[in-house]
GUMI-103272 format. One record per residue (C-alpha): residue in three letters; residue number from 1; x, y, z. Coordinates in steps of 0.05 Angstrom, whole numbers, plus 5000, padded with zeros to 4 digits. Each point is the difference from the previous one (the first is absolute). Layout:
ALA|NUM|X|Y|Z;
...
//
This chain:
MET|1|5408|5053|5278;
LEU|2|4960|5059|5026;
LEU|3|4973|5015|4932;
GLY|4|4982|4929|4990;
ILE|5|4961|4995|5062;
ALA|6|4967|5067|4984;
GLY|7|4986|4975|4931;
SER|8|4967|4935|5025;
LEU|9|4957|5041|5045;
VAL|10|4976|5044|4945;
HIS|11|4983|4939|4956;
TYR|12|4962|4968|5056;
ARG|13|4960|5063|5015;
ALA|14|4982|5003|4927;
ALA|15|4981|4928|5000;
CYS|16|4952|5015|5057;
ARG|17|4971|5061|4967;
TYR|18|5000|4984|4927;
GLY|19|5014|4927|4993;
MET|20|4934|4977|4971;
GLU|21|4981|5064|4962;
GLU|22|4994|5001|4923;
HIS|23|5050|5058|4995;
LEU|24|5055|4968|5041;
ALA|25|5051|5001|4942;
GLU|26|4984|5072|4984;
THR|27|5013|5019|5072;
VAL|28|5066|4964|4996;
GLY|29|5019|5033|4934;
VAL|30|4982|5069|5021;
SER|31|5038|4992|5066;
TYR|32|5061|4974|4961;
ALA|33|4994|5058|4949;
ILE|34|4997|5054|5055;
GLY|35|5059|4969|5035;
LEU|36|5042|5004|4937;
PHE|37|4980|5072|4985;
LEU|38|5021|5021|5069;
GLN|39|5064|4964|4993;
PHE|40|5010|5033|4932;
LEU|41|4989|5068|5030;
GLU|42|5045|4985|5062;
ASN|43|5056|4978|4955;
ASN|44|4997|5060|4952;
LEU|45|4981|5058|5048;
ILE|46|5042|4983|5061;
HIS|47|5078|4996|4993;
ASN|48|5022|5003|5074;
ALA|49|5010|4933|5033;
ALA|50|4983|5026|5069;
VAL|51|4932|5028|4978;
GLU|52|4987|4936|4961;
ALA|53|5014|4962|5064;
VAL|54|4953|5043|5039;
ILE|55|4943|4994|4952;
LEU|56|5007|4923|4992;
THR|57|4999|4995|5076;
VAL|58|4937|5045|5008;
ALA|59|4968|4962|4945;
PHE|60|5015|4935|5034;
TRP|61|4970|5018|5065;
ALA|62|4940|5035|4968;
LEU|63|4985|4935|4964;
LEU|64|5000|4960|5063;
PHE|65|4959|5054|5033;
LEU|66|4946|4999|4945;
VAL|67|4998|4926|4996;
GLU|68|4991|4989|5075;
LYS|69|4954|5061|5008;
ARG|70|4951|4972|4947;
LYS|71|4960|4946|5033;
VAL|72|4975|4942|4958;
ALA|73|4924|4992|5006;
GLU|74|5005|4922|4992;
SER|75|5054|4950|5006;
LEU|76|5014|4954|4941;
MET|77|4984|4937|5039;
GLU|78|4930|5031|5019;
ARG|79|4978|5011|4928;
ASN|80|4983|4928|4985;
LEU|81|5036|5008|4934;
TYR|82|4988|4925|4982;
GLU|83|4926|5014|4987;
SER|84|5007|5067|4963;
ASP|85|5059|4980|4957;
PRO|86|5021|4927|5012;
ILE|87|5065|4969|4987;
ARG|88|5002|4926|5007;
HIS|89|5074|4991|5010;
PRO|90|5029|5066|5028;
TYR|91|5066|4974|5022;
ALA|92|5011|4962|4935;
ALA|93|4986|5064|4961;
ALA|94|5048|5042|5046;
GLY|95|5055|4946|4992;
THR|96|4991|5001|4922;
LEU|97|4997|5078|4999;
ILE|98|5065|5000|5038;
PHE|99|5033|4954|4948;
THR|100|4969|5041|4945;
ILE|101|5027|5065|5026;
ALA|102|5068|4970|5012;
LEU|103|5005|4977|4928;
MET|104|4974|5068|4974;
THR|105|5053|5034|5044;
CYS|106|5053|4964|4962;
ILE|107|4975|5027|4934;
PHE|108|4988|5070|5023;
ALA|109|5066|5004|5039;
THR|110|5037|4975|4939;
LEU|111|4969|5055|4959;
ASP|112|5017|5049|5055;
ASN|113|5072|4976|5001;
ALA|114|5004|5006|4926;
VAL|115|4973|5071|5000;
THR|116|5046|5020|5058;
LEU|117|5062|4972|4969;
GLY|118|4986|5036|4934;
HIS|119|4990|5062|5039;
ALA|120|5068|4988|5038;
GLY|121|5033|4986|4937;
GLY|122|4982|5064|4970;
SER|123|4951|4974|4949;
MET|124|4947|5051|5023;
ASP|125|4992|5046|5060;
ILE|126|4934|4980|5034;
GLY|127|4992|5060|5041;
GLN|128|4936|5013|5044;
TRP|129|4945|4998|4949;
PRO|130|4988|4922|5001;
ARG|131|4972|5005|5071;
LEU|132|4939|5038|4969;
ILE|133|4991|4940|4952;
LEU|134|4998|4958|5061;
ALA|135|4947|5044|5029;
VAL|136|4958|4995|4938;
SER|137|5006|4927|4995;
GLY|138|4979|4993|5072;
LEU|139|4936|5040|4984;
VAL|140|4984|4963|4934;
SER|141|5012|4931|5033;
GLY|142|4953|5016|5055;
VAL|143|4944|5016|4953;
LEU|144|5011|4941|4956;
PHE|145|5008|4950|5057;
ASP|146|4933|5023|5030;
TYR|147|4964|4996|4933;
GLY|148|4948|4945|4998;
LYS|149|5005|4992|5074;
GLY|150|5072|4977|4996;
ARG|151|4987|4940|4956;
TYR|152|5054|5018|4949;
ARG|153|5052|5020|5051;
ASN|154|5041|4936|4991;
LEU|155|4993|5001|4925;
ILE|156|5025|5074|4994;
MET|157|5058|4986|5045;
TYR|158|5017|4939|4958;
CYS|159|5000|5040|4938;
VAL|160|5045|5053|5033;
THR|161|5049|4946|5019;
LEU|162|5001|4975|4929;
LEU|163|5017|5069|4976;
SER|164|5058|5008|5048;
THR|165|5027|4934|4982;
VAL|166|4998|5015|4928;
CYS|167|5033|5068|5018;
ILE|168|5057|4965|5032;
LEU|169|5010|4956|4938;
VAL|170|5002|5065|4957;
ILE|171|5052|5033|5047;
VAL|172|5048|4941|5002;
SER|173|4992|4994|4925;
GLY|174|5028|5071|4990;
GLY|175|4932|5036|4998;
SER|176|4977|5066|5024;
PHE|177|5020|5020|5068;
LEU|178|4948|5052|5005;
LEU|179|4946|4948|4984;
GLY|180|5027|4958|5059;
LEU|181|4999|5062|5045;
ILE|182|4928|5018|4986;
VAL|183|4974|4928|5002;
PHE|184|5036|4990|5067;
TYR|185|4968|5059|5035;
LEU|186|4933|4988|4972;
SER|187|5001|4925|5021;
ALA|188|5029|5015|5068;
GLY|189|4939|5041|5020;
PHE|190|4954|4944|4977;
PHE|191|5040|4949|5040;
VAL|192|4998|5043|5065;
VAL|193|4923|5011|4996;
PHE|194|4993|4925|4984;
PHE|195|5039|4969|5058;
SER|196|4975|5054|5050;
THR|197|4924|4989|4980;
GLY|198|5011|4925|5000;
PHE|199|5026|4993|5070;
VAL|200|4954|5055|5029;
ARG|201|4940|4960|4976;
LEU|202|5027|4935|5022;
ALA|203|5015|5026|5072;
GLY|204|4930|4995|5022;
TYR|205|4997|4925|4991;
MET|206|5063|4987|5043;
ARG|207|5004|4990|5073;
VAL|208|5054|5051|5008;
PRO|209|4978|5055|4951;
GLN|210|5052|5047|5025;
PHE|211|5054|4953|4974;
TRP|212|4974|4987|4931;
ALA|213|4973|5073|4980;
GLY|214|5070|5025|4979;
MET|215|5029|4933|4978;
GLY|216|5004|5021|4928;
ARG|217|5051|5053|5010;
ALA|218|5039|4957|5046;
VAL|219|5002|4943|4950;
ASN|220|5020|5047|4943;
ASN|221|5056|5034|5039;
LEU|222|5030|4935|5026;
CYS|223|5001|4967|4930;
ALA|224|5030|5061|4969;
ILE|225|5056|4996|5049;
LEU|226|5011|4926|4992;
ILE|227|5002|5001|4924;
GLY|228|5035|5068|4991;
SER|229|5070|4977|4994;
PHE|230|4984|4940|4954;
SER|231|4956|5046|4957;
VAL|232|5055|5052|4994;
ALA|233|5053|4947|4983;
LEU|234|4955|4970|4948;
ILE|235|4989|5067|4965;
ARG|236|5071|5020|5003;
SER|237|5022|4934|4971;
GLY|238|4969|5022|4935;
ASP|239|4977|4931|4985;
SER|240|4936|5012|4967;
THR|241|4982|4926|4992;
LYS|242|5003|4988|5075;
ILE|243|4960|5061|5014;
MET|244|4946|4980|4950;
ILE|245|4996|4929|5028;
ALA|246|4992|5027|5072;
SER|247|4951|5053|4981;
ILE|248|4956|4950|4960;
GLY|249|5006|4948|5055;
LEU|250|4977|5048|5052;
PHE|251|4943|5022|4959;
VAL|252|4976|4928|4990;
LEU|253|5002|4987|5076;
ILE|254|4963|5068|5010;
SER|255|4946|4977|4953;
ILE|256|4988|4937|5040;
ALA|257|5006|5033|5068;
ILE|258|4950|5057|4980;
TYR|259|4951|4948|4973;
ILE|260|5002|4960|5066;
TYR|261|4993|5065|5040;
THR|262|4939|5018|4957;
VAL|263|4967|4931|5012;
MET|264|5018|5003|5078;
GLY|265|4984|5072|5013;
GLN|266|4952|5027|4948;
THR|267|4934|5017|5030;
ASP|268|4970|5029|4938;
VAL|269|4978|4931|4978;
GLU|270|4946|5002|5053;
LEU|271|4981|5073|4988;
PRO|272|4947|4985|4946;
ASP|273|4965|4954|5048;
GLN|274|4999|5052|5056;
GLU|275|4980|5054|4952;
ARG|276|4944|4955|4976;
LYS|277|4981|4984|5072;
GLN|278|4996|5073|5017;
GLU|279|4960|5016|4939;
GLU|280|4951|4945|5019;
GLU|281|4993|5025|5071;
GLN|282|4989|5069|4974;
ASP|283|4944|4977|4953;
TYR|284|4969|4960|5055;
PHE|285|4998|5060|5045;
SER|286|4973|5045|4946;
ALA|287|4945|4951|4984;
PHE|288|4983|4994|5074;
ALA|289|4996|5078|5007;
ASP|290|4958|5007|4938;
THR|291|4951|4945|5022;
TYR|292|4987|5032|5067;
ALA|293|5003|5073|4975;
LEU|294|5060|5018|5050;
THR|295|5020|5071|5000;
GLU|296|5070|5021|4990;
ARG|297|5012|5012|5075;
GLU|298|4965|4932|5016;
GLN|299|5050|4965|4955;
GLU|300|5058|5031|5037;
VAL|301|4972|4978|5063;
LEU|302|4986|4930|4974;
LYS|303|5073|4994|4974;
MET|304|5025|5021|5067;
LEU|305|4957|4950|5037;
LEU|306|5023|4944|4953;
ALA|307|5076|5020|5006;
SER|308|5004|5012|5077;
ASP|309|4981|4965|5062;
GLU|310|5012|5058|5044;
GLU|311|4950|5030|5048;
VAL|312|4946|5045|4977;
GLN|313|5033|5065|5028;
GLU|314|5066|4985|4965;
ILE|315|4966|4989|4933;
ALA|316|4959|5064|5011;
ASN|317|5065|5035|5010;
ARG|318|5030|4974|4938;
LEU|319|4942|5022|4962;
TYR|320|4999|5067|5034;
ILE|321|4928|4994|5025;
SER|322|4969|4996|5069;
ARG|323|4985|4933|5030;
ALA|324|4924|5018|4999;
MET|325|5005|5015|4924;
LEU|326|5037|4932|4986;
TYR|327|4943|4962|5036;
ARG|328|4950|5037|4955;
TYR|329|5038|4979|4939;
ILE|330|5002|4927|5026;
SER|331|4927|5003|5015;
SER|332|4986|5024|4931;
LEU|333|5039|4944|4968;
ASN|334|4966|4951|5045;
LYS|335|4932|5025|4978;
LYS|336|5020|4997|4925;
THR|337|5027|4929|5004;
ASP|338|4948|4974|5050;
THR|339|5053|4983|5051;
ASN|340|5002|5012|5075;
SER|341|5070|5016|5021;
ARG|342|5070|5019|4977;
ILE|343|5023|4927|5002;
GLY|344|4936|4980|4965;
LEU|345|5015|5053|4944;
ILE|346|5067|4972|4988;
GLN|347|4980|4928|5000;
PHE|348|4944|5018|4949;
TYR|349|5049|5035|4954;
TYR|350|5046|4942|4996;
THR|351|4943|4948|4987;
TRP|352|4963|5047|4952;
LYS|353|4996|4973|4928;
PRO|354|4992|5054|4946;
GLU|355|4949|4985|4949;
LYS|356|5023|4979|4931;
LYS|357|4989|5046|4942;
ALA|358|4949|4950|4968;
ASP|359|4961|4997|5063;
ARG|360|4996|5075|5006;
ASP|361|4976|5004|4927;
ASP|362|4946|4949|5012;
//
């Protein structure tokens, strides 16, 4: 329970700090890889139970200290995420993601059980090295999930799930145990980064983000516990037909669930419009600056005036100039645009119509 509470706290703090950044999945993947690497070192270098207990206790309290010590500049609910990265139905997306993760857990837990039973039965000594595969898969998945601003994240996870399903079918049909081992550890890293990233992003849209940020891990652990006995019994039965039917049935449900989740929670559909709008705004500003021959510093001042309704002194502080210098820049802008005040300058900017190319040529 203590680790669960601490984990939820870490997920929430990560959501506050990195929730809307383009490199969120990479942050999750790197953190996951570092944790596994430290675990690998701890397991292989320390062989005294008392020393292990001390190290784990110190690490636990150090984690809480670091998380609480590091203040979050902005809370999730103050970021106005709906404007920057809108999701129309966040709760429907969260519910569908829970269902998707629950179904995927059935696949990955079954593959895990197949590998574990093979190890316990003497088919192969797994040892410690697969943890390094997990770390690598965490790093790779972070990079791939962030590629294209995350628009391929669901598709990549869908392909990984398909590969894992096929691997289960190969194992129960008497195929390579080593193949199942490698595929499991590679796909497990992708799965962890997928559900962690998904709920860290969604947390900002919820009324109680602290509850939702770590939901992915909670759903995964709970479902793994609930289906564990059934999964082991099914594998031990040796009935390959039942296992195949169950695996294929689960994959079909996952296909439907991940499609619905993509429709409900995907914001990338609106990204081209947002990017186009930003490009148009930049083109408009550049045309305005060129028309009135604004210097680079005058452009910086104008951008700050357009973006902020703060007092003159506060704007001057942001620009690292004196109040008098800011007034001189505003006066210069007024003179070039034939306006009389800061408000008049802003109104003129938004009502100004750039000349068309044909008009300029004439």
